[in-house]
C-alpha positions as CSV (number, residue, x, y, z in Angstrom):
1,M,3.2,-8.9,-7.3
2,A,5.5,-8.1,-10.2
3,G,6.4,-4.5,-11.0
4,T,10.0,-3.7,-9.9
5,D,11.2,-0.6,-11.8
6,S,15.0,-0.9,-12.1
7,S,15.2,2.8,-13.2
8,K,14.2,3.9,-9.7
9,A,16.9,4.6,-7.2
10,V,16.7,3.0,-3.7
11,V,15.8,5.6,-1.0
12,F,17.6,5.0,2.3
13,R,15.1,6.5,4.8
14,D,15.7,6.3,8.5
15,S,14.0,3.0,9.4
16,P,14.0,0.2,11.9
17,A,16.8,-2.3,12.0
18,I,15.7,-5.9,11.5
19,I,17.6,-8.3,13.8
20,L,17.5,-12.0,13.1
21,V,18.7,-14.0,16.1
22,E,20.6,-17.2,15.2
23,P,19.0,-17.7,11.8
24,Q,19.6,-21.2,10.5
25,L,18.9,-21.2,6.8
26,G,20.5,-18.8,4.3
27,E,17.3,-19.0,2.2
28,N,15.3,-17.5,5.1
29,I,17.8,-14.7,5.5
30,G,17.6,-13.9,1.8
31,A,13.8,-14.0,1.8
32,A,13.7,-11.6,4.8
33,A,16.1,-9.2,3.0
34,R,13.8,-9.3,0.0
35,A,10.8,-8.5,2.3
36,M,12.7,-5.6,3.8
37,A,13.6,-4.2,0.4
38,N,9.9,-4.4,-0.7
39,F,9.0,-1.9,2.0
40,G,12.1,0.3,2.2
41,L,14.0,-1.3,5.1
42,W,17.8,-1.8,4.6
43,D,19.4,-2.3,8.0
44,L,19.7,-6.1,8.5
45,R,21.6,-7.5,11.4
46,L,22.4,-11.2,12.1
47,V,23.2,-12.6,15.5
48,N,25.4,-15.7,15.2
49,P,24.0,-17.1,12.0
50,R,24.4,-20.9,11.9
51,D,26.0,-21.2,8.5
52,G,28.2,-18.0,8.8
53,W,28.3,-15.0,6.6
54,P,28.4,-14.3,3.7
55,N,26.0,-17.0,2.5
56,E,25.4,-17.7,-1.2
57,K,21.9,-19.2,-0.6
58,A,20.9,-15.9,1.1
59,V,22.1,-13.9,-1.8
60,A,20.2,-16.0,-4.3
61,A,17.0,-15.9,-2.2
62,A,17.2,-12.1,-1.8
63,A,16.2,-11.7,-5.4
64,K,18.5,-8.8,-6.1
65,A,17.9,-7.0,-2.8
66,D,21.6,-6.3,-3.0
67,H,21.4,-3.0,-1.1
68,V,20.2,-5.0,1.9
69,I,22.4,-8.0,1.6
70,G,25.5,-5.8,1.0
71,R,24.9,-4.0,4.3
72,V,24.3,-7.0,6.5
73,Q,26.1,-6.7,9.9
74,V,26.9,-9.8,11.9
75,F,27.2,-9.9,15.7
76,E,28.1,-12.5,18.2
77,T,25.5,-11.5,20.8
78,L,22.1,-9.9,20.7
79,A,23.2,-7.3,23.2
80,E,25.9,-6.1,20.7
81,A,23.4,-6.2,17.8
82,M,21.0,-3.8,19.6
83,G,23.6,-1.7,21.4
84,D,22.9,1.5,19.4
85,L,19.1,1.2,19.5
86,H,16.8,3.2,21.7
87,L,13.5,1.3,21.1
88,V,13.3,-2.4,20.5
89,H,10.3,-4.7,19.8
90,A,10.5,-8.5,20.1
91,T,8.2,-10.6,17.9
92,T,6.6,-13.7,19.3
93,A,3.5,-15.8,19.0
94,R,3.8,-17.3,22.5
95,N,2.6,-16.1,25.8
96,R,5.7,-15.0,27.8
97,E,4.1,-14.2,31.1
98,M,6.3,-11.1,31.4
99,F,5.3,-7.7,32.6
100,K,5.8,-6.1,29.2
101,P,3.4,-4.3,26.9
102,V,1.9,-6.6,24.3
103,I,1.0,-4.7,21.1
104,G,0.0,-5.3,17.5
105,P,2.1,-4.6,14.5
106,D,0.2,-1.4,13.8
107,V,0.8,0.1,17.2
108,A,4.5,-1.0,17.0
109,A,4.9,0.7,13.7
110,D,3.4,4.0,15.0
111,A,5.7,3.9,18.0
112,M,8.7,3.3,15.7
113,V,7.8,6.2,13.4
114,S,7.4,8.5,16.4
115,A,10.8,7.4,17.8
116,I,12.6,7.8,14.5
117,G,11.0,11.2,14.1
118,A,12.5,12.2,17.4
119,G,16.0,11.1,16.3
120,R,16.0,7.7,18.1
121,K,17.0,4.4,16.5
122,T,14.6,1.4,16.6
123,G,14.8,-2.3,15.9
124,I,12.7,-5.4,15.7
125,L,13.8,-8.8,16.9
126,F,13.0,-12.1,15.1
127,G,13.9,-15.5,16.6
128,R,15.0,-18.8,15.3
129,E,13.1,-20.7,12.6
130,R,12.2,-23.6,15.0
131,W,11.5,-22.0,18.3
132,G,11.8,-18.2,18.0
133,L,13.3,-16.0,20.8
134,N,14.0,-17.2,24.3
135,N,12.8,-15.4,27.4
136,D,16.1,-13.8,28.1
137,E,16.1,-12.3,24.6
138,V,12.5,-11.1,24.9
139,A,13.4,-9.5,28.2
140,L,15.8,-7.1,26.4
141,A,13.0,-5.6,24.4
142,D,10.7,-2.7,25.3
143,A,7.6,-4.5,24.2
144,I,6.3,-7.7,22.6
145,V,4.8,-7.6,19.2
146,T,2.3,-10.3,18.3
147,L,0.1,-10.8,15.2
148,P,-3.6,-11.6,15.2
149,V,-2.9,-15.0,13.8
150,E,-5.1,-18.1,14.1
151,P,-4.2,-19.7,17.5
152,A,-4.3,-23.2,16.1
153,F,-1.8,-22.2,13.4
154,A,0.2,-19.3,14.8
155,S,3.7,-20.0,13.4
156,L,5.0,-17.7,10.6
157,N,8.3,-18.2,8.9
158,I,10.9,-15.4,9.4
159,A,10.3,-13.8,6.0
160,Q,6.5,-13.7,6.5
161,A,6.9,-12.0,9.9
162,V,9.4,-9.5,8.6
163,L,7.1,-8.7,5.7
164,V,4.2,-7.9,8.0
165,L,6.2,-5.7,10.3
166,A,7.9,-4.0,7.3
167,Y,4.6,-3.3,5.7
168,E,3.1,-1.8,8.9
169,W,6.2,0.4,9.3
170,R,5.9,1.8,5.8
171,R,2.2,2.2,6.1
172,A,2.7,4.3,9.2
173,A,5.7,6.2,7.9
174,L,4.1,7.2,4.6
175,K,0.5,7.4,5.6
176,D,0.0,10.8,4.0
177,A,1.8,9.9,0.7
178,P,-0.2,8.8,-2.3
179,L,-0.1,5.2,-3.5
180,P,2.3,4.6,-6.5
181,F,0.6,4.9,-9.9
182,A,-2.5,6.6,-8.4
183,A,-4.3,8.4,-11.2
184,D,-4.6,12.1,-11.1
185,E,-8.4,12.6,-11.0
186,G,-8.1,16.3,-11.9
187,E,-10.2,19.2,-10.8
188,P,-14.0,18.7,-10.9
189,A,-15.7,20.0,-14.0
190,P,-17.1,23.5,-13.8
191,R,-20.9,23.7,-13.4
192,G,-21.2,25.2,-16.8
193,Q,-19.8,22.0,-18.4
194,L,-22.1,19.9,-16.4
195,A,-25.0,22.1,-17.5
196,G,-24.0,21.6,-21.1
197,L,-23.8,17.8,-20.7
198,T,-27.3,17.8,-19.0
199,E,-28.8,19.9,-21.7
200,Q,-27.3,17.8,-24.5
201,L,-28.5,14.6,-22.8
202,G,-32.0,16.0,-22.3
203,E,-32.3,16.9,-26.0
204,A,-31.1,13.5,-27.0
205,L,-33.6,11.8,-24.7
206,D,-36.4,14.0,-26.2
207,R,-35.5,12.8,-29.7
208,V,-35.8,9.1,-28.7
209,G,-39.0,9.6,-26.8
210,F,-37.6,8.8,-23.4
211,F,-39.9,11.1,-21.5
212,K,-43.3,9.4,-21.9
213,S,-45.1,12.1,-20.0
214,P,-44.1,15.7,-20.7
215,D,-45.1,16.8,-17.2
216,K,-42.6,14.5,-15.7
217,R,-39.7,15.8,-17.7
218,P,-38.7,18.6,-15.4
219,G,-38.5,16.3,-12.4
220,M,-36.5,13.6,-14.2
221,M,-34.1,16.2,-15.5
222,N,-33.5,17.5,-12.0
223,N,-32.7,14.0,-10.9
224,I,-30.2,13.7,-13.8
225,R,-28.6,17.0,-12.7
226,S,-28.3,15.8,-9.1
227,M,-26.7,12.5,-10.3
228,F,-24.1,14.4,-12.3
229,A,-23.4,16.8,-9.4
230,R,-22.8,14.0,-7.0
231,A,-20.5,12.1,-9.5
232,G,-17.8,14.8,-9.4
233,F,-16.8,14.4,-13.0
234,N,-13.7,16.1,-14.2
235,A,-13.5,18.1,-17.5
236,Q,-12.2,15.2,-19.5
237,E,-14.9,12.9,-18.2
238,V,-17.6,15.4,-19.2
239,R,-16.1,15.7,-22.7
240,T,-16.1,11.9,-23.0
241,L,-19.7,11.6,-21.9
242,R,-20.8,14.3,-24.3
243,G,-19.0,12.5,-27.1
244,M,-20.8,9.3,-26.1
245,V,-24.2,11.0,-26.1
246,A,-23.5,12.6,-29.5
247,A,-22.4,9.2,-31.0
248,L,-25.5,7.5,-29.8
249,D,-27.6,10.4,-31.1
250,R,-26.1,10.2,-34.5
251,R,-26.6,6.4,-34.6
252,H,-30.3,6.9,-33.8
253,E,-30.6,9.6,-36.5
254,R,-29.1,7.3,-39.1
255,A,-31.7,4.7,-38.2
256,N,-34.4,7.4,-38.4
257,P,-33.4,9.7,-41.3
258,T,-36.6,11.7,-41.3
259,R,-35.9,13.2,-37.9
260,V,-34.0,16.5,-37.6
261,Q,-30.3,16.0,-37.4
262,P,-28.6,17.0,-34.0
263,D,-26.0,19.7,-33.9
264,D,-22.7,18.1,-35.2
265,D,-20.8,20.1,-32.6
266,A,-22.4,18.4,-29.7
267,G,-19.9,16.7,-27.5
268,S,-17.0,18.9,-28.7
269,A,-17.0,21.0,-25.5
């Protein structure tokens, strides 16, 4: 999805730390940083990266997520990387046979949002590209997070897994916020405007002979009123509809010049 707006400033909200344990490829680190930036995460921690740090391939793969790459912290051990955290989740797609809660990414996100709201720091552990986290590392976490993946093809690469968890965190953290670019639907049109639209449409329908039986007109008009009431049109939409009715009415009158011309002001309300 394209759409990055370079005029917008990065917002550094309190958010979970992403901890990559012994990542091997710089490209994966960079792709994970990009996924973090997509959803407002910025605290990336690396535990003993194979190719060291900094890493040019990671910078290139981050696709300008410079605010994440520039803040990367490197640690020799996982215990050091999570030393300041209060709540830690470990991601894995394998059964660990441990007495630990196993939760989905949505539940994990809700827990992290609550913890951050209470002033506690949180983090998510991601393992090596080839075989993930070992049992000793998982044992350090408060809970195991697993995704509802297809069992026959359960492996995700690091960036994919980070993206899913980052999305779930942002969804939970900003659940009451409107989506970007959501259109302002405006206030519903007053009943008087809807009545004017209904009357105008009824008169236009009379002129084209829509009501084949006069005794059925009242019931059909009530149905039209009910449709308009349910639709919840705003004032601009009502004006647009009145203009459309007026334009169709004028076209009909030009094709039938012997009929009485409709009011030229129809649709101007």
